[in-house]
LUMTI-348441 format. One record per residue (C-alpha): residue number from 1; x, y, z. Coordinates in Angstrom, 3 decimals. Layout:
N
<atom resi="NUM" east="X" north="Y" up="Z"/>
...
***
This chain:
327
<atom resi="1" east="-43.959" north="-83.121" up="26.678"/>
<atom resi="2" east="-44.466" north="-79.847" up="24.829"/>
<atom resi="3" east="-46.153" north="-78.266" up="27.854"/>
<atom resi="4" east="-43.143" north="-79.086" up="29.994"/>
<atom resi="5" east="-40.816" north="-77.371" up="27.497"/>
<atom resi="6" east="-43.061" north="-74.300" up="27.394"/>
<atom resi="7" east="-42.993" north="-74.017" up="31.177"/>
<atom resi="8" east="-39.185" north="-74.239" up="31.200"/>
<atom resi="9" east="-38.905" north="-71.519" up="28.520"/>
<atom resi="10" east="-41.312" north="-69.212" up="30.364"/>
<atom resi="11" east="-39.334" north="-69.698" up="33.546"/>
<atom resi="12" east="-36.247" north="-68.043" up="31.908"/>
<atom resi="13" east="-38.096" north="-64.954" up="30.572"/>
<atom resi="14" east="-37.898" north="-62.904" up="33.818"/>
<atom resi="15" east="-34.170" north="-63.614" up="34.062"/>
<atom resi="16" east="-33.634" north="-62.438" up="30.455"/>
<atom resi="17" east="-35.513" north="-59.202" up="31.121"/>
<atom resi="18" east="-33.453" north="-58.472" up="34.236"/>
<atom resi="19" east="-30.230" north="-59.105" up="32.299"/>
<atom resi="20" east="-31.250" north="-56.749" up="29.476"/>
<atom resi="21" east="-32.100" north="-53.953" up="31.905"/>
<atom resi="22" east="-28.814" north="-54.441" up="33.734"/>
<atom resi="23" east="-26.771" north="-54.288" up="30.531"/>
<atom resi="24" east="-28.603" north="-51.155" up="29.447"/>
<atom resi="25" east="-27.531" north="-49.544" up="32.695"/>
<atom resi="26" east="-23.944" north="-50.606" up="32.060"/>
<atom resi="27" east="-24.018" north="-48.823" up="28.738"/>
<atom resi="28" east="-24.589" north="-45.569" up="30.610"/>
<atom resi="29" east="-22.764" north="-45.982" up="33.939"/>
<atom resi="30" east="-20.771" north="-49.203" up="33.866"/>
<atom resi="31" east="-17.683" north="-50.526" up="32.145"/>
<atom resi="32" east="-19.316" north="-50.269" up="28.712"/>
<atom resi="33" east="-20.095" north="-46.559" up="28.774"/>
<atom resi="34" east="-21.393" north="-45.387" up="25.380"/>
<atom resi="35" east="-20.442" north="-41.689" up="24.989"/>
<atom resi="36" east="-22.913" north="-41.268" up="22.136"/>
<atom resi="37" east="-25.688" north="-41.257" up="24.711"/>
<atom resi="38" east="-24.211" north="-38.207" up="26.423"/>
<atom resi="39" east="-25.085" north="-35.920" up="23.522"/>
<atom resi="40" east="-28.605" north="-37.079" up="22.648"/>
<atom resi="41" east="-30.194" north="-34.290" up="24.673"/>
<atom resi="42" east="-27.457" north="-31.673" up="24.273"/>
<atom resi="43" east="-28.556" north="-28.129" up="23.427"/>
<atom resi="44" east="-26.413" north="-25.164" up="22.282"/>
<atom resi="45" east="-25.598" north="-22.646" up="24.975"/>
<atom resi="46" east="-26.229" north="-18.934" up="24.358"/>
<atom resi="47" east="-23.179" north="-16.940" up="23.223"/>
<atom resi="48" east="-21.096" north="-15.175" up="25.847"/>
<atom resi="49" east="-21.959" north="-11.474" up="26.086"/>
<atom resi="50" east="-19.749" north="-9.054" up="28.005"/>
<atom resi="51" east="-21.483" north="-6.328" up="30.011"/>
<atom resi="52" east="-21.796" north="-2.889" up="28.455"/>
<atom resi="53" east="-19.873" north="-1.394" up="31.380"/>
<atom resi="54" east="-16.727" north="-3.353" up="30.538"/>
<atom resi="55" east="-13.403" north="-1.588" up="29.986"/>
<atom resi="56" east="-12.755" north="-2.108" up="26.247"/>
<atom resi="57" east="-9.059" north="-1.254" up="26.684"/>
<atom resi="58" east="-8.577" north="-4.573" up="28.476"/>
<atom resi="59" east="-9.743" north="-6.697" up="25.538"/>
<atom resi="60" east="-7.949" north="-7.331" up="22.263"/>
<atom resi="61" east="-6.930" north="-10.160" up="19.935"/>
<atom resi="62" east="-4.938" north="-12.824" up="21.757"/>
<atom resi="63" east="-2.709" north="-13.581" up="18.753"/>
<atom resi="64" east="-2.871" north="-10.774" up="16.175"/>
<atom resi="65" east="-1.409" north="-11.763" up="12.822"/>
<atom resi="66" east="-0.151" north="-9.054" up="10.454"/>
<atom resi="67" east="-1.921" north="-9.465" up="7.105"/>
<atom resi="68" east="-0.588" north="-6.670" up="4.921"/>
<atom resi="69" east="2.983" north="-7.934" up="4.562"/>
<atom resi="70" east="2.444" north="-11.675" up="4.174"/>
<atom resi="71" east="3.947" north="-14.033" up="1.622"/>
<atom resi="72" east="3.459" north="-13.273" up="-2.047"/>
<atom resi="73" east="0.435" north="-14.570" up="-3.899"/>
<atom resi="74" east="0.536" north="-18.136" up="-5.067"/>
<atom resi="75" east="1.151" north="-18.763" up="-8.708"/>
<atom resi="76" east="-1.731" north="-20.325" up="-10.599"/>
<atom resi="77" east="0.163" north="-22.796" up="-12.744"/>
<atom resi="78" east="2.907" north="-24.360" up="-10.649"/>
<atom resi="79" east="4.714" north="-27.360" up="-12.050"/>
<atom resi="80" east="4.316" north="-30.604" up="-10.151"/>
<atom resi="81" east="7.639" north="-31.131" up="-8.410"/>
<atom resi="82" east="8.988" north="-33.471" up="-5.761"/>
<atom resi="83" east="8.835" north="-32.073" up="-2.215"/>
<atom resi="84" east="12.218" north="-30.647" up="-1.183"/>
<atom resi="85" east="14.245" north="-32.552" up="1.351"/>
<atom resi="86" east="14.080" north="-31.071" up="4.822"/>
<atom resi="87" east="17.076" north="-28.968" up="5.713"/>
<atom resi="88" east="17.374" north="-30.680" up="9.053"/>
<atom resi="89" east="17.147" north="-34.173" up="7.515"/>
<atom resi="90" east="18.946" north="-33.761" up="4.229"/>
<atom resi="91" east="21.836" north="-31.410" up="4.835"/>
<atom resi="92" east="22.228" north="-31.373" up="8.587"/>
<atom resi="93" east="21.205" north="-27.693" up="8.725"/>
<atom resi="94" east="19.227" north="-26.682" up="11.771"/>
<atom resi="95" east="18.040" north="-23.049" up="11.646"/>
<atom resi="96" east="18.631" north="-20.892" up="14.693"/>
<atom resi="97" east="15.607" north="-19.192" up="16.222"/>
<atom resi="98" east="17.053" north="-15.787" up="15.258"/>
<atom resi="99" east="19.465" north="-15.255" up="12.356"/>
<atom resi="100" east="20.770" north="-12.199" up="10.515"/>
<atom resi="101" east="20.481" north="-11.402" up="6.828"/>
<atom resi="102" east="22.407" north="-8.671" up="5.043"/>
<atom resi="103" east="22.466" north="-7.128" up="1.575"/>
<atom resi="104" east="24.574" north="-4.009" up="1.096"/>
<atom resi="105" east="23.863" north="-1.634" up="3.972"/>
<atom resi="106" east="20.533" north="-3.308" up="4.816"/>
<atom resi="107" east="20.416" north="-5.766" up="7.715"/>
<atom resi="108" east="17.433" north="-7.553" up="9.214"/>
<atom resi="109" east="16.535" north="-10.546" up="11.390"/>
<atom resi="110" east="14.880" north="-13.803" up="10.358"/>
<atom resi="111" east="12.974" north="-15.489" up="13.188"/>
<atom resi="112" east="11.964" north="-19.152" up="12.991"/>
<atom resi="113" east="8.365" north="-18.445" up="14.042"/>
<atom resi="114" east="5.264" north="-17.117" up="12.340"/>
<atom resi="115" east="4.289" north="-13.455" up="12.591"/>
<atom resi="116" east="1.491" north="-14.188" up="15.069"/>
<atom resi="117" east="4.082" north="-15.553" up="17.494"/>
<atom resi="118" east="6.681" north="-12.813" up="16.957"/>
<atom resi="119" east="4.333" north="-9.804" up="17.215"/>
<atom resi="120" east="3.659" north="-10.157" up="20.983"/>
<atom resi="121" east="7.425" north="-10.502" up="21.495"/>
<atom resi="122" east="7.977" north="-7.172" up="19.719"/>
<atom resi="123" east="5.315" north="-5.523" up="21.898"/>
<atom resi="124" east="7.041" north="-6.944" up="24.962"/>
<atom resi="125" east="10.378" north="-5.574" up="23.710"/>
<atom resi="126" east="8.941" north="-2.055" up="23.430"/>
<atom resi="127" east="7.385" north="-2.251" up="26.901"/>
<atom resi="128" east="10.560" north="-3.601" up="28.503"/>
<atom resi="129" east="12.563" north="-0.677" up="27.061"/>
<atom resi="130" east="9.824" north="1.777" up="28.124"/>
<atom resi="131" east="9.765" north="3.263" up="24.631"/>
<atom resi="132" east="7.171" north="5.866" up="23.714"/>
<atom resi="133" east="4.936" north="4.271" up="21.049"/>
<atom resi="134" east="3.686" north="6.765" up="18.470"/>
<atom resi="135" east="1.914" north="4.166" up="16.340"/>
<atom resi="136" east="1.249" north="0.451" up="16.644"/>
<atom resi="137" east="-0.629" north="-1.697" up="14.121"/>
<atom resi="138" east="-0.739" north="-5.491" up="14.317"/>
<atom resi="139" east="-2.471" north="-5.706" up="10.938"/>
<atom resi="140" east="0.324" north="-3.701" up="9.298"/>
<atom resi="141" east="3.082" north="-5.245" up="11.413"/>
<atom resi="142" east="4.591" north="-1.894" up="12.447"/>
<atom resi="143" east="5.547" north="-0.209" up="15.717"/>
<atom resi="144" east="6.716" north="3.409" up="15.449"/>
<atom resi="145" east="8.750" north="5.039" up="18.226"/>
<atom resi="146" east="10.719" north="8.312" up="18.264"/>
<atom resi="147" east="13.932" north="6.287" up="18.027"/>
<atom resi="148" east="13.083" north="3.878" up="15.195"/>
<atom resi="149" east="10.423" north="2.019" up="13.249"/>
<atom resi="150" east="10.102" north="-1.719" up="13.917"/>
<atom resi="151" east="8.550" north="-3.707" up="11.080"/>
<atom resi="152" east="7.399" north="-7.324" up="10.945"/>
<atom resi="153" east="6.552" north="-9.376" up="7.864"/>
<atom resi="154" east="6.543" north="-12.979" up="6.716"/>
<atom resi="155" east="9.914" north="-14.298" up="5.569"/>
<atom resi="156" east="10.585" north="-16.308" up="2.437"/>
<atom resi="157" east="10.521" north="-19.602" up="4.306"/>
<atom resi="158" east="7.006" north="-20.517" up="5.386"/>
<atom resi="159" east="6.443" north="-20.260" up="9.120"/>
<atom resi="160" east="9.256" north="-17.748" up="9.653"/>
<atom resi="161" east="9.291" north="-13.953" up="9.985"/>
<atom resi="162" east="11.470" north="-10.972" up="9.154"/>
<atom resi="163" east="12.045" north="-8.168" up="11.648"/>
<atom resi="164" east="13.553" north="-4.807" up="10.688"/>
<atom resi="165" east="14.471" north="-1.802" up="12.802"/>
<atom resi="166" east="15.048" north="1.296" up="10.681"/>
<atom resi="167" east="15.000" north="5.069" up="10.720"/>
<atom resi="168" east="14.665" north="6.961" up="7.456"/>
<atom resi="169" east="15.215" north="3.728" up="5.522"/>
<atom resi="170" east="18.544" north="3.051" up="7.280"/>
<atom resi="171" east="19.155" north="0.079" up="9.560"/>
<atom resi="172" east="19.465" north="1.022" up="13.238"/>
<atom resi="173" east="22.254" north="-1.296" up="14.344"/>
<atom resi="174" east="21.823" north="-0.800" up="18.099"/>
<atom resi="175" east="18.098" north="-1.418" up="17.868"/>
<atom resi="176" east="18.596" north="-4.546" up="15.768"/>
<atom resi="177" east="21.177" north="-5.924" up="18.202"/>
<atom resi="178" east="18.821" north="-5.333" up="21.127"/>
<atom resi="179" east="15.977" north="-7.016" up="19.242"/>
<atom resi="180" east="18.200" north="-9.967" up="18.376"/>
<atom resi="181" east="19.097" north="-10.460" up="22.037"/>
<atom resi="182" east="15.476" north="-10.109" up="23.157"/>
<atom resi="183" east="14.058" north="-12.518" up="20.561"/>
<atom resi="184" east="16.837" north="-15.067" up="21.104"/>
<atom resi="185" east="16.014" north="-15.197" up="24.812"/>
<atom resi="186" east="12.331" north="-15.731" up="24.042"/>
<atom resi="187" east="13.144" north="-18.433" up="21.507"/>
<atom resi="188" east="14.902" north="-20.631" up="24.059"/>
<atom resi="189" east="11.553" north="-22.080" up="25.119"/>
<atom resi="190" east="9.900" north="-21.995" up="21.681"/>
<atom resi="191" east="9.111" north="-25.166" up="19.751"/>
<atom resi="192" east="10.899" north="-24.112" up="16.584"/>
<atom resi="193" east="11.149" north="-27.308" up="14.596"/>
<atom resi="194" east="7.524" north="-28.359" up="15.036"/>
<atom resi="195" east="5.996" north="-25.033" up="13.974"/>
<atom resi="196" east="8.484" north="-24.702" up="11.106"/>
<atom resi="197" east="7.704" north="-28.128" up="9.677"/>
<atom resi="198" east="3.970" north="-27.838" up="10.163"/>
<atom resi="199" east="3.633" north="-24.542" up="8.332"/>
<atom resi="200" east="6.153" north="-24.894" up="5.531"/>
<atom resi="201" east="3.870" north="-27.353" up="3.712"/>
<atom resi="202" east="1.052" north="-24.825" up="3.440"/>
<atom resi="203" east="3.059" north="-22.502" up="1.196"/>
<atom resi="204" east="4.761" north="-25.170" up="-0.878"/>
<atom resi="205" east="3.332" north="-23.740" up="-4.102"/>
<atom resi="206" east="4.813" north="-20.282" up="-3.462"/>
<atom resi="207" east="7.676" north="-21.333" up="-5.746"/>
<atom resi="208" east="7.191" north="-22.500" up="-9.306"/>
<atom resi="209" east="9.745" north="-24.632" up="-11.094"/>
<atom resi="210" east="9.075" north="-24.699" up="-14.810"/>
<atom resi="211" east="10.625" north="-25.876" up="-18.041"/>
<atom resi="212" east="11.479" north="-23.269" up="-20.652"/>
<atom resi="213" east="12.511" north="-25.062" up="-23.822"/>
<atom resi="214" east="15.398" north="-27.313" up="-22.829"/>
<atom resi="215" east="16.113" north="-25.356" up="-19.638"/>
<atom resi="216" east="14.654" north="-25.361" up="-16.139"/>
<atom resi="217" east="14.131" north="-22.282" up="-13.985"/>
<atom resi="218" east="12.518" north="-21.339" up="-10.675"/>
<atom resi="219" east="10.050" north="-18.461" up="-10.331"/>
<atom resi="220" east="10.172" north="-16.975" up="-6.835"/>
<atom resi="221" east="7.439" north="-14.440" up="-5.955"/>
<atom resi="222" east="9.783" north="-12.219" up="-3.916"/>
<atom resi="223" east="12.167" north="-9.291" up="-4.662"/>
<atom resi="224" east="15.663" north="-10.251" up="-5.768"/>
<atom resi="225" east="17.526" north="-8.727" up="-2.785"/>
<atom resi="226" east="15.550" north="-10.772" up="-0.259"/>
<atom resi="227" east="16.051" north="-13.936" up="-2.299"/>
<atom resi="228" east="19.782" north="-13.327" up="-2.691"/>
<atom resi="229" east="20.264" north="-12.764" up="1.052"/>
<atom resi="230" east="18.418" north="-15.971" up="1.932"/>
<atom resi="231" east="20.241" north="-18.100" up="-0.634"/>
<atom resi="232" east="23.593" north="-16.623" up="0.359"/>
<atom resi="233" east="22.980" north="-17.591" up="3.990"/>
<atom resi="234" east="22.098" north="-21.218" up="3.257"/>
<atom resi="235" east="24.660" north="-21.748" up="0.513"/>
<atom resi="236" east="27.373" north="-20.660" up="2.944"/>
<atom resi="237" east="26.112" north="-23.271" up="5.396"/>
<atom resi="238" east="25.250" north="-26.139" up="3.073"/>
<atom resi="239" east="27.710" north="-25.737" up="0.176"/>
<atom resi="240" east="30.818" north="-26.304" up="2.274"/>
<atom resi="241" east="31.981" north="-29.753" up="1.119"/>
<atom resi="242" east="34.926" north="-29.466" up="-1.220"/>
<atom resi="243" east="34.672" north="-31.784" up="-4.198"/>
<atom resi="244" east="30.952" north="-32.443" up="-3.702"/>
<atom resi="245" east="29.231" north="-29.089" up="-3.228"/>
<atom resi="246" east="31.079" north="-25.899" up="-2.446"/>
<atom resi="247" east="30.315" north="-22.171" up="-2.663"/>
<atom resi="248" east="33.218" north="-20.634" up="-4.586"/>
<atom resi="249" east="32.064" north="-17.013" up="-4.974"/>
<atom resi="250" east="29.097" north="-14.730" up="-4.281"/>
<atom resi="251" east="28.404" north="-11.439" up="-6.051"/>
<atom resi="252" east="25.594" north="-9.403" up="-4.426"/>
<atom resi="253" east="25.813" north="-6.632" up="-7.037"/>
<atom resi="254" east="25.121" north="-9.082" up="-9.881"/>
<atom resi="255" east="22.991" north="-11.412" up="-7.750"/>
<atom resi="256" east="25.072" north="-14.438" up="-8.751"/>
<atom resi="257" east="26.765" north="-17.391" up="-7.084"/>
<atom resi="258" east="29.497" north="-19.671" up="-8.419"/>
<atom resi="259" east="29.284" north="-23.148" up="-6.934"/>
<atom resi="260" east="31.113" north="-26.431" up="-7.363"/>
<atom resi="261" east="28.618" north="-29.283" up="-7.545"/>
<atom resi="262" east="28.707" north="-33.012" up="-8.208"/>
<atom resi="263" east="25.489" north="-34.052" up="-9.926"/>
<atom resi="264" east="23.541" north="-37.182" up="-9.055"/>
<atom resi="265" east="24.405" north="-38.587" up="-12.485"/>
<atom resi="266" east="28.098" north="-38.292" up="-11.649"/>
<atom resi="267" east="27.691" north="-39.621" up="-8.109"/>
<atom resi="268" east="25.925" north="-42.727" up="-9.399"/>
<atom resi="269" east="28.502" north="-43.695" up="-12.022"/>
<atom resi="270" east="29.443" north="-47.347" up="-11.542"/>
<atom resi="271" east="33.055" north="-48.675" up="-11.761"/>
<atom resi="272" east="32.541" north="-49.953" up="-15.323"/>
<atom resi="273" east="31.404" north="-46.528" up="-16.508"/>
<atom resi="274" east="34.402" north="-44.936" up="-14.841"/>
<atom resi="275" east="36.859" north="-47.383" up="-16.466"/>
<atom resi="276" east="35.569" north="-46.623" up="-19.969"/>
<atom resi="277" east="35.357" north="-42.883" up="-19.350"/>
<atom resi="278" east="37.924" north="-40.150" up="-19.883"/>
<atom resi="279" east="37.580" north="-39.321" up="-16.171"/>
<atom resi="280" east="38.970" north="-42.033" up="-13.931"/>
<atom resi="281" east="37.309" north="-40.546" up="-10.858"/>
<atom resi="282" east="34.044" north="-38.878" up="-10.048"/>
<atom resi="283" east="34.214" north="-35.159" up="-10.742"/>
<atom resi="284" east="32.270" north="-32.079" up="-9.715"/>
<atom resi="285" east="31.777" north="-29.074" up="-11.984"/>
<atom resi="286" east="31.317" north="-25.324" up="-11.716"/>
<atom resi="287" east="27.782" north="-23.947" up="-12.029"/>
<atom resi="288" east="26.571" north="-20.333" up="-11.983"/>
<atom resi="289" east="23.401" north="-19.704" up="-9.997"/>
<atom resi="290" east="21.916" north="-16.526" up="-11.443"/>
<atom resi="291" east="19.072" north="-14.478" up="-9.950"/>
<atom resi="292" east="17.266" north="-12.181" up="-12.375"/>
<atom resi="293" east="14.663" north="-9.623" up="-11.198"/>
<atom resi="294" east="11.315" north="-9.815" up="-12.966"/>
<atom resi="295" east="9.084" north="-7.152" up="-11.445"/>
<atom resi="296" east="8.092" north="-8.343" up="-7.981"/>
<atom resi="297" east="9.395" north="-11.804" up="-8.857"/>
<atom resi="298" east="12.847" north="-13.354" up="-9.139"/>
<atom resi="299" east="13.969" north="-15.957" up="-11.682"/>
<atom resi="300" east="16.611" north="-18.455" up="-10.545"/>
<atom resi="301" east="18.660" north="-20.240" up="-13.228"/>
<atom resi="302" east="21.546" north="-22.726" up="-13.105"/>
<atom resi="303" east="24.090" north="-22.163" up="-15.923"/>
<atom resi="304" east="26.927" north="-24.552" up="-16.694"/>
<atom resi="305" east="30.324" north="-22.850" up="-16.251"/>
<atom resi="306" east="32.472" north="-25.910" up="-17.011"/>
<atom resi="307" east="33.260" north="-28.170" up="-19.957"/>
<atom resi="308" east="31.490" north="-31.171" up="-18.446"/>
<atom resi="309" east="28.007" north="-32.195" up="-19.569"/>
<atom resi="310" east="25.137" north="-30.648" up="-17.635"/>
<atom resi="311" east="21.817" north="-32.178" up="-18.644"/>
<atom resi="312" east="18.338" north="-30.796" up="-18.045"/>
<atom resi="313" east="17.860" north="-33.447" up="-15.324"/>
<atom resi="314" east="21.077" north="-32.281" up="-13.626"/>
<atom resi="315" east="19.905" north="-28.688" up="-13.849"/>
<atom resi="316" east="16.551" north="-29.466" up="-12.285"/>
<atom resi="317" east="18.197" north="-31.487" up="-9.517"/>
<atom resi="318" east="20.382" north="-28.552" up="-8.462"/>
<atom resi="319" east="17.548" north="-26.017" up="-8.724"/>
<atom resi="320" east="15.294" north="-28.181" up="-6.567"/>
<atom resi="321" east="17.947" north="-28.422" up="-3.883"/>
<atom resi="322" east="18.708" north="-24.699" up="-3.859"/>
<atom resi="323" east="15.086" north="-23.543" up="-4.042"/>
<atom resi="324" east="14.348" north="-25.868" up="-1.120"/>
<atom resi="325" east="16.097" north="-23.327" up="1.127"/>
<atom resi="326" east="13.237" north="-20.916" up="0.468"/>
<atom resi="327" east="10.367" north="-23.223" up="1.442"/>
***
């Protein structure tokens, strides 16, 4: 009996071997292709070497990124804060590809793209106008022509850029208008929102919100004029809801704003709290937003300008919202 079983088992061995070989072939060429096998014998290729007779004028960096005028250095001890709500999601603000900023007699453009994207557009602008270029430096972000000096640097908001066109320190209005038109046309096909969102997270620690005694303040590593211009732009857009949040006054000489703001504490008062309160309805209050220069930095504070209570939590809430415009 055992010999019969052995013969039957031996009879199936050739079939098993054929099946194993077939399946091994499938792993390479059939429906069960294992890509790991493709790289078992891979070897590195030699680096590409251009001939010595090449024309060096035809080769340059594909996307030069100015380095000298980038965002300020990150602060070492930044307080752990909640990520700011996206402008597009939280307040309905959607930045244009090109926007103007103005402080006194200085005007410049803010472009919703990083400097590496904007620099080739500036070079194209100069070529299209057939301007004589006296100096051009991608690393410095500057193009000098007999008519004006075009400068590019990172803006306060991560992933955006500032473009200036000046002569002798004075804004060249015609040049800036031409640049605005040129960049706006190029931005029609640009993916603004994706690049903005992707890059803003990398510089989140550029701002530092910290507690000083019983007060909160924001340390912004940028000059006060640039900060004021940026905040003024977004406060005009976002603080435009009377009774909830409203921009009442702006003073560029003192670098101050007066806003009307309803705090989260007030918004969340329940009917029982309202009944037993001196105020029978939810109320906003006036707050001064003060920018104070501190060397190359700017300190942002929120100071109560009303008789209503303004707790440290309320102060931090407002500062987080306002400083979110700069991220």
